[in-house]
C-alpha positions, 0 to 999 in steps of 0.5 A: 787824913788817909795813909799813903801807900808808901807810909803804910809800908813804912809802918809795917816795916818798923812793926816787923823790925820790932818783932825781927829783934825780938826773936833775933839771937834767941833761938827761934823755932825754925822749919824746913819748907822742903822742895830746896825752898829753905828755911822758914822761922817762927819770926818770919811767920809772926811778921808775915801774919801781922803784914796781912793783918794790918795791910789787908785791912787798910787796903781790902781791894788789894791782893796779897802775894808773899814767900810766907803766905799760900799763894792764891790766883784771887790776886791776879783780879786785883790792880794792885798788889801786896808784894812781901818778904817777911824776912829777906835773908832768912838763913842770915838771920838764923845764923846771927848775921845782921844783914837780913831785910824786911822787903815790902812794895806794891804792884799796880797792873804789874809795876812796882809804884812804892817800896820799902826795904828795912834793915832794922839791926843796921838801921837802914830804910830805904824807900821808894815812890814811882817818880819820886826817888829813891831814899835812905834815911831820908837821904837821896841815893843815886846809883854808881856809873863805871865805864868798864866791866873790870872796875865793877864792884858787883854782887853776885853769889858764887854759882853765879860764876859758873864760866858755863854762864858767860861768853868768853869766860867770867867777866873780871870783876870784884864779886861780892856777896850778900844773901838779901836780894832786896838788900843787894839791890839797894847796895847798887841804888845806893852807890856802894856797888856798880851792879847786882845780878841772878841769872836763875829765877827770882821770886817776885817777893825777893826782887820787887821792892829792890826793882823800885829802888834801883830804877829810882836811883837811875839804874837799869834794871831787866831779867837775864834776857834784858826784858823789863820785870812785870810782877803779879805774875801767875808763877810768880817768879822772873828770868832772873835779875841784873840791876846795874846803871848805864852802860854796864848793865848792856855790857853784863848782858852782852856777856851773857 
């Protein structure tokens, strides 16, 4: 019986976790990608090579978009595309934090249809399939609703708290941070936090899997301008991302 896209991504994520464990706290070689793109380690590159080989050999008609691969316009002519971040939260990985994640998704005509986010050192496996819900370690998850923005627990980088970005000043919500964007979105999906936001442009590989987790848990997801997110763009970035249950999502956007 053919393996489904979700099973394929889950198997790939588990294999990625084995590679990450082997390199974790073992002084992996590190390079600076330059142009403000941050560091990359030999673990990122090994995982990327493995995933590219395994996934594209199983789905040769799918395109490929990954943080650690040279981009190609070939993917733009593909109906379905793998969108991959081999290690989301590379700085955390380098610093010995356990909150890095492997983020894997498939986009079909610009819409994410299946996704897996795996945190191997926290033993957390998030999976989602469009129309079938989101799950953490096999248990259905749902986002948490709050009525007032002042009561919200929000995941956001400190730089997003610049008063110039907000009407009437920064909302008095309870701000927290995790370095992995994919993990931030999963923490909204599982109800541990009420919202996540990044107002600067976001790379598709950072958010593709997390977007589906949030949507399938009942959260609203948009860019900072309230527009819906589409994937496999010629320039693979979105105008930020905001994820929260209704009506909190609207109240955050209205304050920007």
